[in-house]
N, CA, C and O of each residue as an XYZ file, in Angstrom:
468
protein
N      16.004    -29.235     -2.933
C      15.833    -28.633     -1.706
C      14.957    -27.323     -1.710
O      15.203    -26.432     -2.523
N      14.045    -27.226     -0.894
C      13.199    -26.102     -0.933
C      13.809    -24.802     -0.368
O      14.392    -24.821      0.716
N      13.691    -23.782     -1.025
C      14.286    -22.471     -0.633
C      13.444    -21.749      0.524
O      12.217    -21.654      0.497
N      14.205    -21.290      1.468
C      13.595    -20.650      2.664
C      13.238    -19.201      2.295
O      14.056    -18.402      1.839
N      11.953    -18.937      2.530
C      11.456    -17.624      2.370
C      11.499    -16.718      3.612
O      10.611    -16.750      4.464
N      12.603    -15.883      3.680
C      12.817    -15.192      4.859
C      11.632    -14.205      5.286
O      11.315    -14.025      6.462
N      11.010    -13.582      4.188
C       9.980    -12.648      4.451
C       8.683    -13.424      5.113
O       7.956    -12.866      5.935
N       8.497    -14.660      4.697
C       7.286    -15.422      5.353
C       7.599    -15.656      6.793
O       6.663    -15.726      7.589
N       8.873    -15.788      7.214
C       9.279    -16.076      8.617
C       9.236    -14.818      9.354
O       8.738    -14.784     10.479
N       9.770    -13.682      8.741
C       9.860    -12.268      9.506
C       8.555    -11.656      9.743
O       8.345    -11.010     10.769
N       7.734    -11.817      8.906
C       6.385    -11.017      9.047
C       5.675    -11.561     10.237
O       5.262    -10.696     11.010
N       5.429    -12.856     10.572
C       4.811    -13.343     11.715
C       5.607    -12.847     13.017
O       5.011    -12.516     14.042
N       6.933    -12.824     12.900
C       7.704    -12.381     14.021
C       7.469    -10.849     14.402
O       7.426    -10.435     15.561
N       7.328    -10.095     13.293
C       7.130     -8.710     13.515
C       5.873     -8.447     14.028
O       5.714     -7.539     14.843
N       4.858     -9.222     13.597
C       3.439     -9.054     14.126
C       3.363     -9.384     15.591
O       2.622     -8.730     16.323
N       4.119    -10.399     16.060
C       4.214    -10.797     17.445
C       4.851     -9.739     18.197
O       4.391     -9.370     19.277
N       5.989     -9.183     17.629
C       6.739     -8.102     18.257
C       5.777     -6.900     18.447
O       5.682     -6.365     19.551
N       5.084     -6.483     17.405
C       4.252     -5.268     17.403
C       3.181     -5.506     18.365
O       2.863     -4.539     19.058
N       2.561     -6.613     18.539
C       1.499     -6.955     19.516
C       2.055     -6.851     20.910
O       1.422     -6.279     21.797
N       3.258     -7.407     21.114
C       3.852     -7.311     22.360
C       4.176     -5.895     22.868
O       3.977     -5.575     24.040
N       4.647     -5.120     22.011
C       5.012     -3.655     22.252
C       3.767     -3.010     22.533
O       3.734     -2.263     23.511
N       2.585     -3.196     21.740
C       1.392     -2.604     22.009
C       0.839     -2.934     23.474
O       0.380     -2.051     24.198
N       0.911     -4.147     23.815
C       0.653     -4.611     25.091
C       1.318     -3.967     26.266
O       0.693     -3.610     27.265
N       2.558     -3.836     26.114
C       3.430     -3.107     27.024
C       3.044     -1.680     27.127
O       2.865     -1.189     28.242
N       2.904     -0.988     26.066
C       2.408      0.436     26.124
C       1.156      0.626     26.734
O       0.957      1.592     27.470
N       0.169     -0.340     26.451
C      -1.153     -0.112     27.066
C      -1.045     -0.453     28.515
O      -1.828      0.107     29.283
N      -0.140     -1.334     29.002
C      -0.024     -1.598     30.407
C       0.493     -0.119     31.071
O      -0.041      0.449     32.024
N       1.565      0.303     30.379
C       2.121      1.593     30.913
C       1.141      2.839     30.938
O       1.214      3.688     31.826
N       0.238      2.892     29.926
C      -0.712      3.899     29.841
C      -1.754      3.896     30.881
O      -2.296      4.944     31.232
N      -2.055      2.729     31.394
C      -3.037      2.497     32.543
C      -4.296      3.171     32.179
O      -4.873      2.870     31.134
N      -4.769      4.100     33.014
C      -6.175      4.719     32.824
C      -6.137      5.995     32.001
O      -7.095      6.768     31.980
N      -4.912      6.223     31.262
C      -4.920      7.290     30.318
C      -5.600      6.933     28.976
O      -6.224      7.800     28.364
N      -5.493      5.697     28.520
C      -6.035      5.304     27.279
C      -5.427      3.928     26.828
O      -4.808      3.211     27.614
N      -5.634      3.618     25.560
C      -5.134      2.326     25.004
C      -4.703      2.630     23.490
O      -5.332      3.346     22.711
N      -3.542      1.968     23.233
C      -3.173      1.956     21.845
C      -4.030      0.924     21.161
O      -4.054     -0.217     21.623
N      -4.832      1.283     19.947
C      -5.532      0.324     19.298
C      -4.905     -0.373     18.225
O      -5.217     -1.524     17.919
N      -3.933      0.368     17.583
C      -3.120     -0.227     16.396
C      -1.720      0.233     16.583
O      -1.483      1.304     17.143
N      -0.751     -0.577     16.113
C       0.687     -0.197     16.231
C       1.498     -1.139     15.282
O       1.462     -2.366     15.368
N       2.201     -0.466     14.409
C       3.102     -1.102     13.455
C       4.446     -0.458     13.655
O       4.536      0.758     13.819
N       5.547     -1.294     13.644
C       6.868     -0.847     13.695
C       7.557     -1.283     12.416
O       7.554     -2.467     12.077
N       8.156     -0.319     11.693
C       9.014     -0.695     10.588
C      10.482     -0.225     10.925
O      10.883      0.881     10.559
N      11.222     -1.055     11.594
C      12.576     -0.918     12.149
C      13.483     -0.486     11.069
O      14.275      0.430     11.296
N      13.442     -1.061      9.912
C      14.250     -0.690      8.718
C      14.107      0.731      8.294
O      15.099      1.391      7.986
N      12.895      1.222      8.271
C      12.636      2.598      8.019
C      12.728      3.680      9.172
O      12.707      4.903      9.030
N      12.831      2.978     10.310
C      12.722      3.783     11.571
C      11.492      4.527     11.710
O      11.513      5.729     11.974
N      10.306      3.808     11.530
C       8.969      4.394     11.643
C       8.058      3.539     12.507
O       8.014      2.316     12.371
N       7.338      4.197     13.392
C       6.340      3.567     14.084
C       4.946      4.418     13.913
O       4.835      5.611     14.195
N       3.990      3.648     13.442
C       2.642      4.116     13.221
C       1.674      3.538     14.054
O       1.684      2.326     14.270
N       0.746      4.373     14.596
C      -0.352      3.777     15.488
C      -1.435      4.678     15.651
O      -1.434      5.811     15.170
N      -2.433      4.155     16.374
C      -3.623      4.836     16.805
C      -3.745      4.755     18.412
O      -3.424      3.712     18.982
N      -4.125      5.660     18.994
C      -4.381      5.635     20.460
C      -5.792      6.177     20.762
O      -6.246      7.152     20.163
N      -6.487      5.488     21.742
C      -7.755      6.052     22.147
C      -7.605      6.480     23.476
O      -7.364      5.648     24.350
N      -7.728      7.785     23.762
C      -7.575      8.315     25.084
C      -8.940      8.195     25.813
O      -9.998      8.325     25.198
N      -8.877      7.938     27.169
C     -10.052      7.807     27.946
C     -10.807      9.239     27.913
O     -10.259     10.326     28.095
N     -12.164      9.016     27.645
C     -12.894     10.135     27.624
C     -13.100     10.801     26.230
O     -13.921     11.700     26.047
N     -12.286     10.286     25.257
C     -12.389     10.721     23.852
C     -13.152      9.785     23.078
O     -13.140      8.600     23.412
N     -13.857     10.192     22.023
C     -14.679      9.369     21.210
C     -13.904      8.946     19.960
O     -14.265      7.940     19.349
N     -12.931      9.616     19.583
C     -12.218      9.336     18.403
C     -10.731      9.043     18.746
O     -10.137      9.565     19.690
N     -10.177      8.115     17.838
C      -8.727      7.750     18.167
C      -7.788      8.867     17.585
O      -8.236      9.666     16.762
N      -6.582      8.918     17.983
C      -5.588      9.861     17.585
C      -4.528      9.081     16.848
O      -3.935      8.176     17.435
N      -4.260      9.379     15.606
C      -3.239      8.573     14.777
C      -1.932      9.346     15.101
O      -1.919     10.558     15.318
N      -0.945      8.628     15.115
C       0.470      9.121     15.406
C       1.496      8.352     14.586
O       1.324      7.193     14.210
N       2.615      9.112     14.330
C       3.761      8.492     13.578
C       4.925      8.872     14.177
O       5.063     10.093     14.256
N       5.936      8.104     14.690
C       7.144      8.553     15.161
C       8.143      8.267     13.978
O       8.309      7.126     13.546
N       8.730      9.256     13.532
C       9.763      9.151     12.427
C      11.160      9.291     12.950
O      11.636     10.383     13.260
N      11.783      8.186     13.035
C      13.309      8.130     13.317
C      13.612      8.263     14.670
O      12.828      8.878     15.392
N      14.681      7.754     15.140
C      15.157      7.825     16.441
C      16.691      7.455     16.457
O      17.185      6.870     15.493
N      17.369      7.773     17.463
C      18.713      7.273     17.596
C      19.090      7.036     18.980
O      18.450      7.553     19.896
N      20.184      6.216     19.202
C      20.626      5.916     20.546
C      21.966      6.692     20.795
O      22.744      6.932     19.872
N      22.193      7.072     22.092
C      23.480      7.830     22.300
C      24.564      6.873     22.202
O      24.403      5.654     22.257
N      25.756      7.511     22.043
C      27.089      6.685     21.995
C      27.140      5.779     23.181
O      27.419      4.590     23.025
N      26.883      6.286     24.372
C      26.917      5.477     25.451
C      25.947      4.355     25.601
O      26.145      3.425     26.382
N      24.814      4.464     24.782
C      23.900      3.457     24.750
C      22.807      3.551     25.816
O      21.932      2.685     25.831
N      22.801      4.538     26.699
C      21.835      4.664     27.806
C      20.790      5.788     27.526
O      20.028      6.135     28.429
N      20.741      6.356     26.304
C      19.747      7.416     26.074
C      19.201      7.174     24.737
O      19.855      6.603     23.864
N      17.933      7.630     24.563
C      17.220      7.517     23.333
C      16.682      8.841     22.921
O      16.165      9.561     23.775
N      16.759      9.207     21.720
C      16.268     10.466     21.124
C      15.213     10.224     20.037
O      15.532      9.506     19.089
N      13.998     10.752     20.089
C      13.061     10.651     19.043
C      13.187     11.856     18.167
O      13.124     12.987     18.649
N      13.365     11.635     16.876
C      13.717     12.708     15.876
C      12.521     13.359     15.226
O      12.654     14.461     14.695
N      11.318     12.712     15.239
C      10.183     13.306     14.686
C       8.971     12.541     15.085
O       8.943     11.315     15.188
N       7.881     13.415     15.322
C       6.533     12.913     15.682
C       5.587     13.689     15.006
O       5.705     14.913     14.944
N       4.548     13.009     14.434
C       3.339     13.695     13.844
C       2.091     12.958     14.367
O       2.060     11.751     14.610
N       1.050     13.830     14.516
C      -0.255     13.180     14.879
C      -1.360     13.839     13.923
O      -1.068     14.725     13.119
N      -2.407     13.424     14.051
C      -3.532     13.920     13.161
C      -4.218     15.150     13.936
O      -5.224     15.687     13.472
N      -3.663     15.543     15.064
C      -4.029     16.750     15.665
C      -2.927     17.776     15.806
O      -1.994     17.608     16.592
N      -3.051     18.863     15.015
C      -2.011     19.838     15.009
C      -1.412     20.262     16.276
O      -0.198     20.366     16.454
N      -2.404     20.526     17.235
C      -1.971     21.013     18.641
C      -1.127     19.933     19.325
O      -0.156     20.254     20.010
N      -1.497     18.619     19.141
C      -0.807     17.599     19.861
C       0.604     17.357     19.160
O       1.581     17.065     19.849
N       0.684     17.475     17.876
C       1.981     17.423     17.237
C       2.809     18.513     17.715
O       3.983     18.265     17.994
N       2.319     19.769     17.856
C       3.092     20.885     18.477
C       3.621     20.679     19.881
O       4.733     21.089     20.214
N       2.787     20.024     20.712
C       3.207     19.715     21.976
C       4.299     18.678     21.990
O       5.326     18.812     22.656
N       4.033     17.631     21.221
C       5.089     16.589     21.144
C       6.346     17.098     20.580
O       7.389     16.691     21.092
N       6.406     17.970     19.552
C       7.603     18.532     19.091
C       8.362     19.292     20.210
O       9.584     19.195     20.322
N       7.618     20.034     21.015
C       8.210     20.893     22.081
C       8.669     19.980     23.256
O       9.676     20.306     23.885
N       7.990     18.872     23.579
C       8.369     18.071     24.763
C       9.201     16.911     24.603
O       9.831     16.473     25.565
N       9.267     16.280     23.260
C      10.067     15.075     23.195
C      10.924     14.992     21.988
O      11.881     14.218     21.984
N      10.639     15.753     20.938
C      11.527     15.681     19.763
C      12.771     16.332     19.964
O      12.810     17.451     20.475
N      13.934     15.639     19.555
C      15.276     16.118     19.603
C      15.812     16.294     21.071
O      16.793     16.989     21.334
N      15.088     15.610     21.986
C      15.646     15.565     23.380
C      16.076     14.192     23.820
O      15.454     13.195     23.453
N      17.090     14.128     24.571
C      17.646     12.754     25.033
C      16.842     12.368     26.240
O      16.539     13.194     27.101
N      16.474     11.005     26.294
C      15.840     10.458     27.434
C      16.658      9.341     27.959
O      16.995      8.382     27.266
N      16.966      9.496     29.212
C      17.706      8.353     29.884
C      16.821      7.113     30.090
O      15.705      7.169     30.607
N      17.401      6.002     29.647
C      16.588      4.713     29.731
C      17.435      3.717     30.511
O      18.581      3.471     30.135
N      16.914      3.141     31.576
C      17.600      2.033     32.320
C      18.186      1.032     31.494
O      17.565      0.650     30.502
N      19.294      0.561     31.772
C      20.095     -0.431     30.880
C      19.132     -1.741     30.566
O      19.142     -2.254     29.447
N      18.400     -2.183     31.510
C      17.592     -3.426     31.288
C      16.491     -3.085     30.305
O      16.160     -3.901     29.444
N      15.923     -1.912     30.413
C      14.942     -1.610     29.396
C      15.504     -1.270     28.020
O      14.891     -1.556     26.991
N      16.648     -0.671     28.026
C      17.363     -0.371     26.761
C      17.582     -1.496     25.824
O      17.395     -1.434     24.609
N      18.031     -2.618     26.544
C      18.330     -3.815     25.789
C      16.992     -4.239     24.969
O      17.098     -4.608     23.799
N      15.772     -4.176     25.598
C      14.585     -4.493     25.038
C      14.291     -3.536     23.977
O      14.035     -3.976     22.856
N      14.298     -2.279     24.196
C      14.058     -1.262     23.254
C      14.827     -1.384     22.009
O      14.237     -1.252     20.937
N      16.192     -1.643     22.051
C      17.012     -1.812     20.986
C      16.686     -3.005     20.208
O      16.688     -2.968     18.978
N      16.396     -4.106     20.895
C      15.949     -5.307     20.158
C      14.696     -5.270     19.404
O      14.553     -5.916     18.366
N      13.714     -4.467     19.947
C      12.517     -4.148     19.281
C      12.639     -3.249     18.203
O      11.945     -3.465     17.209
N      13.485     -2.170     18.225
C      13.638     -1.223     17.219
C      14.584     -1.596     16.195
O      14.717     -0.881     15.201
N      15.283     -2.703     16.358
C      16.236     -3.043     15.373
C      15.805     -4.404     14.678
O      16.541     -4.879     13.813
N      14.645     -5.028     15.033
C      14.291     -6.201     14.328
C      13.628     -5.956     12.974
O      13.279     -6.908     12.276
């Protein structure tokens, strides 16, 4: 009997997941810009990507390092953000890092599924 290689099955699933998340983010960003690359490593709790903002000629690299869900399960906290622009990292750290964000239950189910795959 042939042995099942779980990694060969999981990698395509993760690629499809990452592409779906990228598409959803791009839809939400609308006329602000587009995510050109996105990779989620749920096991390490890291999201790495590049975004091209409208009117800008160069992309901005970003990394989201770690996140957690509230005990009630209706809030999300991002624990670390880095970008290749020092000023943007400073803004992100002030605006979103270590702050709880309420998320509707229907969206939270999808977010948890994506970030735990």
